[in-house]
N, C-alpha and C positions, 0 to 999 in steps of 0.2 A: 595406347592409347593413352593419351593427352589423360593429364589430373584434371583440365577444366570439368571433362567428361565422364568421371568417376561419380557414381547416382550422387553420394552426398553432396560433393565440391561441384555438381553440375545445377544442383536444388538452389544453392547459392546462384551462384553466375544466375539464373533466370529468373529471380525476383530480385532485381539489384534496387530498385523502386522500393521495395517494401525494406530492404536492407538501410537506403538512404536517410527514408523519415525515419525509420527505429534507433539507427545509431545517435540524433541529438535528445531525443525521446528517451534512450536507454541512461544516458549520460547526465539527464536530467532525473532520473527517478533514484539515480543515485545519489545526488547533490539531496532533491529532498528528504532521502532516508537520516542523510549522512545530521542534517539538521536536525532531525529525531531525536538523533543518536552520539550524536558530539559532544555533546554537554556529558555523558553520563564516562567516555571515555576523556575527557578535558578533569572530569569530576573521579580517576581512576584511585588518585591517593588517597581519597574520602569515601572509604566500601558504606557509610553510611549515605552523605549525598549522594553515590550511584545509584544504590536502591532502590532513594526515594523516587528522585526521576525516572527512574524503571518504572515503578508505580504508576504514575499520578499520567505515565505516558502512555500504560493498558489501560489505564480510565479511558481516558480522548480517547482511543483510537475505536469505543465502543461508538461514540455518539460523531465524531467527523464524518461517517459513511451517509449519514443524512446527507451534506451537504453534495454527494454525491447523486441526488437522488436525481436531479432536472441539471444536472452540467453533465453526466454520462448518456443520459438520451439525449441533450441536443447537441451535445456530439455525432449520436445515431441519425438523427432525424437531415440535421441538418448536412452531414456526406449524404444520403439518401435523395434530399431535395434540392443538393447542386448537378445529381442527377439527375434531375428533371425540371433542372434552372428554374427552381419556385423561390426567386430569389425573393417578390414579395412573403411569402410566410415562414421565413431564415431570418427578416429583418426584423418580424414579431418576440423568434423563440431568446431572442439579445435581451432587453430588456424585462420580459416573464422570469426568465433564468436569473438574470443580476439581483432582482427582485425579491422574489421568493427567498432566493439564497440568504438575503442578507435578513430575513422576519424569519428562518429558520437557525440563523447563526444566534441571534439575540437569546432566543427562546433556550437555544444549548448552552449558552453560558450560564442564564440562570439556573438550570438544570443542575449543571457541575457545582455550583457554587451552595446550593442548597442539600448536596448531597454532601459535602464534605466533611461536615460534621460526623460523621458514622458512616462511610463508605468502606475506610482506610480499616478501621475494629472486625466489619464485617470481612473483607478479603482476606482477617489475618496476619497482614502486615504485623510485624515483630513493634514494641511497644516505645522503642528508642527512635525508627523510624518513621512514625506515623508524623507530629510533628513536623519536619524537615517534607514532609513530601505536603502535608497540607500550604504549606509556605513559597511553596513550589507551581503550587496548584493554581492560588489565586492570582499568583503574580503574572503565568506564563498561562492561562484561561483567556482572558479575553483578545489574545492573539486569532483567535478563531472567529473573528469577526472579519478580518484579514482575508485569512486564509483561504473561508467560504467563498468570499467576492475573487481569490485569488481562481481559486479553481474551475469558475464557471469563465473564466478570462482564457483560461487555459486551454479549459476545452473550445472555447470560440475558436482561438488559433490553431489549434490541432488540426479540428473541422475543416479551418480552411488550406492543411497545407502547412502552416509554420512552425515550425516544429526545434527550428533551432533559440526560438526570441524566449519561451519555455527553460529552454536551457541557462541562456545566460540571465535568465533571472532567477533560476535556482541559483547560479555559482556566485550573484551579485548577493545573494542571501545570505547564502555562508560567508562569505567572506564579513558582511558585518557580523555574524551571531560569532563565528568564532573570534573575529578580531574582539570584541566585547567582554566574551569568558574570557578570554589570555589578561586582558586587565586587569578585571575581575580578580582572577585566583593570583596571578605573578606579577603585576605591577602592582598593585596598592597594597601596604603593609600594614598587619591587623587587624584588619578579619576574621570573619568567626565564619562555620560554616554555612545560619543564618542569611549574615550580608553575603557571602558567594553564593549563596539559591536566590537569592534575592534579585543577585545582576546576572545569573544566569539565564530567569522569568522574564528580566527587563528586554537580557540578550534577543530571546526569542519575540516577543512582543515588536520592537524598533524592528526586526528583520522584517519578520512579515508583514510591519507596513508600508516597507520598502518597495517588499516583491507586489503587494496589492498593488502602490502606483506604479513602477514599472508595466505590471500586467497591464496599465489600462493605459502608458501611452504607448505602448508595443502594438494595442491592438486599434489603436484610434490613426496612428499612420502604417502600417503596414496589410492592417485589412482594408480602414479606411471604411469604416462604416459605422454612421451616426447612432447611436443608441440615443434613444427617445423615448417617454412615457408613451408619449402621443399613440405610440406602435401599437397599444395592448388597449386601445378602446377605437372598439366598442373590446370588450372582453375575449381573447382568443381561447374560445372557451374549449374547442377542439383539439388544438394543438395540444392544450396542459393534460387533457384528459391523454393524448396518445404519450405523453412524457409520460405521465403518472406510469399509463398501462407499462410501460417498460421500464422507468426508473422503480418507480417501487420496490414488485418483487425483486430486482434487481439488487438494492439496498436491503431490504428483507432479509436475501441472501448473505449479503457482506455484511447485515450488524447480525445476524447470526453465528458466521464464523469467530467476528470478534467476542460477542456472549462466552462462545467455546473456547476462543482464548480468553480469556477471562477467569471463565470458571479452572479453566487449563492451569490457570497461575494461583489459581486459590489449593488447590489438589499440590499444585509442587509446594508453595508455601507450609501446606500444612501437612509434607512429610520430607521437608531439605531441611538441609540448614543456610541461616542466610548466603555463609559461601559458595552452596549450589545453586543459588537463587541467581545471586551474581554469574557465576559462570553460563547459567541456560543465559541469561542477559547478553551474554557477549557472544556467545554461538550462534545466540538468534540473529546478533546484530550483524554477523558476518554471514551467516545463511540467507541472510533477505538480501543483499550484494548478489546473488547466483543467482536467481529469477528475476531480476530485475531485468535483460535480455527479454525472457520471456515473456516479460508483461511488458516493456516498452517494441519488441514484435508485434505483439499482440497487436499497441494502439493503434502503431502505425499498420497496421492491416486493415484495421476497423473502417480506416478513414479511407481506404484504396476498395477495400468490400462494399463500403453503403455507397459509392457510387458506382459499384458496378449491377449493386439491384436494382437502384434506383433508377439504371437505364436497361435494367432486364436481363443483364447481361450474367446467368442463375453457374454457367458451369465453370467459367472463367473464378467465379467465387470462391466457389469448391474447392480446386486446385488449388487457388493461395490459402484459403487455412491450410488446407494438404502440406502445404510446400510447409505453408511459416512453422507449423508444426512439427516437419524434422530440423528444421534451423534452429529454433528456438531448445528442444532438447538436445540436439548437437550442442551448443552451448552452454546449457546448466549443464552437463556431464565433464567436460573441459575446466571450467569454473570449478567443480565442485571437486577434483580432481586436485585442482592448484589450492583450494582454501583445505583439503584434508591430509596433502602435506606439506602444511604449514601451519599447520593448528599446534604441532607442540611445542614451538618456543612460540609463536604469539600468546596463546594462552596461559604458558608458564609465566610472560611476564606482565601480562593484563593481571594478574591473580595476586603475582606477588606478594603487594600490601594489605592486601586484604587475607592474607595466608599470614604472616607477621602482625597480624591486628587479635589478636586473642579475645578482644571482644564480636568479632566477628568468624574465626574460626573456631569454634568452640569444642570441636571433636578431635582437634591437632591437626588435622587433615595433611599431609607433604604438599609441597610443590608438583614434585614426580605424579603424583597420585593424579592432582587439579589437569595439569599437561593430558594423562592417559585419559581421563574419562574426556574430554574435550576430543578425544581420535576416537573414543568409539561412537560416539558421538557424531561426529561428521560423515562416520564410515554408513553408518544407517543416513545418513543425509544424502546420499549418493545415490541413493534410490528412490528417497523420495520427491528429491527435484528432477527425477525424469517424469515421477507423475503427476510432480506440480509445474512442470514446460506446459506439459499437452495437458492441463488443465485449464492454466492460465490461456492458452492460444482456441481451443474451442469454445471455450464459455463466452468469449467476444465473439468466435466467431457465431456462436448458435441466435447468439443476443445482440447483434447487429439484422440475424436474418428476421429477426421478429419472433424465433423458439426460446422463450422466455421461462415459460412453466418448467418445463424440465431441468435445466440445469439449477433452478432453484431449491427445486423440490427432493432434489438429487444432493444436492451439496449439503443441504440442515441437514438430511438423515444422515449423509455421510461423516458430519460433522461430531453430529452429539453420537452420534455410535463409535465413529472410531476415538477422535480427538479428544471426547470427553469418558463416553464407557470405554471404552478398552484403556484409556491412560491412566484412568482413578484406577481398575481394577491390577494396571500393574504397580501405580505407584502407592495403591496405600495397603490393597491385600497380599499384593509378593515384593513391596517395597524394593521395589527396580529404581526408585528414585529418579532421577531426568533420565536414566535410559526406557522408560514407563514412558516417559511424555514426548521422546522420540521417535520411539516405535509405535503409537497411536497417531501421532499424526502422520506419518509415511502410510500407515493402511489409507486412512484418510485420501490421501491425496494422490495416493494410486488406483485406488478401487472409482472415484470423481474421474482423474483422468478416464481411464478404462471406458468408464461408460459415456462419456461428452461425445470420444474419441468413436465410437459405434453408431452417436444420435446422429453424427454427423452424417456420418457415411451413411445411414438410412435416406438420409433424401427428404424428408420427412417439414423442412424447414424453406423447403420452396414454394411451399404452397403458400405461404402466409403473406400479407402485401400489408408491411406497415404503412406507407400515405394513402392509404385507401379514404377519400375523404378528406383530404385535410390538401393535397399536393393537387398541382395547375393539371389542368386536363385540356 
């Protein structure tokens, strides 16, 4: 038997189109995660600043989901409309999504400024960290305006199978962000912690502005579509309703997930030391890289699936989602094992400054203890990632097909029962620390993955038509 005839290898071999689209998305997602966390690594020698940046990121993640309401639904509608060759309807989606994302971003920025005086106290953030967290929030939050517009342009590019361009944008953004942070940290002498945090916030603001400009230019010259507000006059009410029908429940599920992670952070803050909080932040950063292939392959799959459904080739769409799930779980397993095997030396190195800081390491924990804790957490994470890979692929498959209510309700229930409920029980009652948080999250992802897998194979999504009333006939 040839190697390519082996079951799993054959699945990859038969889905080269999905892989070709997924690889640049995977790289882009890695870079996007990098810009959110690179500051934490660069500030590893200043544990208080690392903690402050992590706390701000946790809050911001709750609100940025609002930008995906229209951008994610626009990708789904554009791909299906491409299958029916409804170009006139697609031209209305572009300006509608951009304009509303701009309005939403302004509201989000105002809300974050309004809640900043009290939110960190409510999160039980250490009093010595709060001042730094507020400062970083004030400087970095305005960048969300450019982030929201870039989210829309990225969806437009992907829907038109332009996967490489967003990757180039992310690479450029990261280079700018890292370069400015490096200058602030190491090239300018005499700066204190506050000055360096201001520099990190400005780096994020500048890099996201450049990302927005690059997104606009790539869309203009590669998709070659002119975006004009005239296209939404008369106002395309039916298209907006369909976008909200897709996007609001999906965003509601993501918001619920982010809120559950926010509550989980409060639970961890209340039950763990600052040292353990930092360790969990680093672990989550590394594990976020693991599931990015599953997320990227799911996005690539959506582009192909949407077109297939638009052409009414639903049996091919069924097989596509199944195969993508197999590939996502395989890559996630390999990456989970690699990260697990490297965890001890990586995390002992990263936590060394914090362990040597008596203000952070109040329990006199040894560096080997930190390494073993990371090792055990990442052992749990191997199982977690199998559930998460299945969850990510099948959720996108169901959403693209229009079966939205079931994954939304299922995700919300699982997040609050397991990520919050079980984690709170294990952390606060049984004093398992960050182990409890990982066990709760593992149960959440695995239960959802199994439920959505069964839902997809039941085939109820085949009776749904998202384009009814808006596509050309």
